[in-house]
C-alpha positions as a Markdown table, in Angstrom:
| # | Residue | x | y | z |
|---|---|---|---|---|
| 1 | Met | 11.7 | -44.3 | 19.8 |
| 2 | Asn | 14.6 | -46.5 | 18.8 |
| 3 | Leu | 16.4 | -49.0 | 21.0 |
| 4 | Gly | 19.4 | -46.7 | 21.9 |
| 5 | Thr | 17.1 | -43.9 | 23.1 |
| 6 | Tyr | 15.0 | -46.4 | 25.1 |
| 7 | Ser | 18.0 | -48.0 | 26.8 |
| 8 | Met | 19.4 | -44.5 | 27.7 |
| 9 | Leu | 16.1 | -43.6 | 29.2 |
| 10 | Ile | 15.9 | -46.8 | 31.2 |
| 11 | Met | 19.5 | -46.2 | 32.5 |
| 12 | Phe | 18.6 | -42.7 | 33.5 |
| 13 | Leu | 15.5 | -43.9 | 35.4 |
| 14 | Tyr | 17.5 | -46.5 | 37.2 |
| 15 | Leu | 20.0 | -43.8 | 38.2 |
| 16 | Val | 17.2 | -41.6 | 39.5 |
| 17 | Arg | 15.8 | -44.5 | 41.4 |
| 18 | Ile | 19.1 | -45.2 | 43.1 |
| 19 | Leu | 19.6 | -41.6 | 44.0 |
| 20 | Leu | 16.1 | -41.4 | 45.6 |
| 21 | Ile | 16.6 | -44.5 | 47.6 |
| 22 | Met | 20.0 | -43.3 | 48.8 |
| 23 | Ser | 18.6 | -39.9 | 49.8 |
| 24 | Thr | 15.8 | -41.5 | 51.8 |
| 25 | Ile | 18.3 | -43.8 | 53.6 |
| 26 | Ser | 20.6 | -40.9 | 54.4 |
| 27 | Arg | 17.7 | -38.9 | 55.9 |
| 28 | Leu | 16.8 | -41.9 | 58.0 |
| 29 | Phe | 20.4 | -42.3 | 59.1 |
| 30 | Leu | 20.4 | -38.6 | 60.1 |
| 31 | Met | 17.3 | -39.1 | 62.2 |
| 32 | Ile | 19.0 | -42.0 | 64.0 |
| 33 | Leu | 22.1 | -39.9 | 64.7 |
| 34 | Gln | 20.0 | -37.1 | 66.1 |
| 35 | Lys | 18.2 | -39.5 | 68.4 |
| 36 | Leu | 21.6 | -40.7 | 69.7 |
| 37 | Leu | 22.7 | -37.1 | 70.2 |
| 38 | Leu | 19.6 | -36.3 | 72.1 |
| 39 | Phe | 20.1 | -39.4 | 74.3 |
| 40 | Val | 23.7 | -38.3 | 75.1 |
| 41 | Leu | 22.6 | -34.8 | 75.9 |
| 42 | Ile | 20.0 | -36.0 | 78.3 |
| 43 | Arg | 22.5 | -38.2 | 80.1 |
| 44 | Lys | 25.0 | -35.3 | 80.4 |
| 45 | Lys | 22.2 | -33.1 | 81.9 |
| 46 | Val | 22.6 | -30.2 | 79.5 |
| 47 | Pro | 20.4 | -27.1 | 79.8 |
| 48 | Leu | 16.8 | -27.5 | 78.7 |
| 49 | Ser | 17.1 | -24.9 | 75.9 |
| 50 | Leu | 19.7 | -27.0 | 74.1 |
| 51 | Leu | 17.5 | -30.0 | 74.4 |
| 52 | Ile | 14.5 | -28.1 | 72.9 |
| 53 | Ile | 16.6 | -27.0 | 70.0 |
| 54 | Val | 17.8 | -30.5 | 69.3 |
| 55 | Asp | 14.3 | -31.9 | 69.6 |
| 56 | Ile | 12.9 | -29.3 | 67.2 |
| 57 | Lys | 15.6 | -30.2 | 64.7 |
| 58 | Arg | 14.8 | -33.9 | 65.1 |
| 59 | Ile | 11.1 | -33.2 | 64.5 |
| 60 | Phe | 11.9 | -31.3 | 61.3 |
| 61 | Ala | 14.2 | -34.1 | 60.2 |
| 62 | Ile | 11.4 | -36.7 | 60.8 |
| 63 | His | 8.9 | -34.5 | 58.9 |
| 64 | Trp | 11.3 | -34.0 | 56.0 |
| 65 | Gly | 12.1 | -37.8 | 55.9 |
| 66 | Leu | 8.4 | -38.7 | 55.8 |
| 67 | Leu | 7.8 | -36.1 | 53.1 |
| 68 | Thr | 10.6 | -37.4 | 51.0 |
| 69 | Leu | 9.4 | -41.0 | 51.5 |
| 70 | Phe | 5.9 | -40.2 | 50.5 |
| 71 | His | 7.0 | -38.2 | 47.5 |
| 72 | Thr | 9.3 | -41.0 | 46.3 |
| 73 | Leu | 6.8 | -43.8 | 46.8 |
| 74 | Pro | 4.8 | -43.1 | 43.5 |
| 75 | Ile | 8.1 | -42.7 | 41.6 |
| 76 | Leu | 9.4 | -46.0 | 43.0 |
| 77 | Ala | 6.2 | -47.8 | 42.3 |
| 78 | Tyr | 6.3 | -46.5 | 38.7 |
| 79 | Leu | 9.9 | -47.6 | 38.3 |
| 80 | Phe | 9.3 | -51.1 | 39.8 |
| 81 | Leu | 6.1 | -51.8 | 37.8 |
C-alpha cells in the first residue's frame, strides 16, 4: 500500500471516529431532553397515560444509547490504539 492510499484510509477512519462520537453525544443529549420533558410533564400534572408513553420512549432511548456506546467502544479502541 502506498503512502497516498494509507493517508486516505487514515483520514476516512478519523472521519468515521468523529461521526461515531457525535452520534453518541447526540443520543445522550436526547436522553437529557427527554428527562427534562418528563420532569415538566410531572410538574404540570398531565394524565398518567402520557407519562407512561414518555417514560417508555426514554427507556428505549437509554437502551439505544447504551447499545450504540457498547458497539462503538471496540471501534474507538481500535482507532485510538
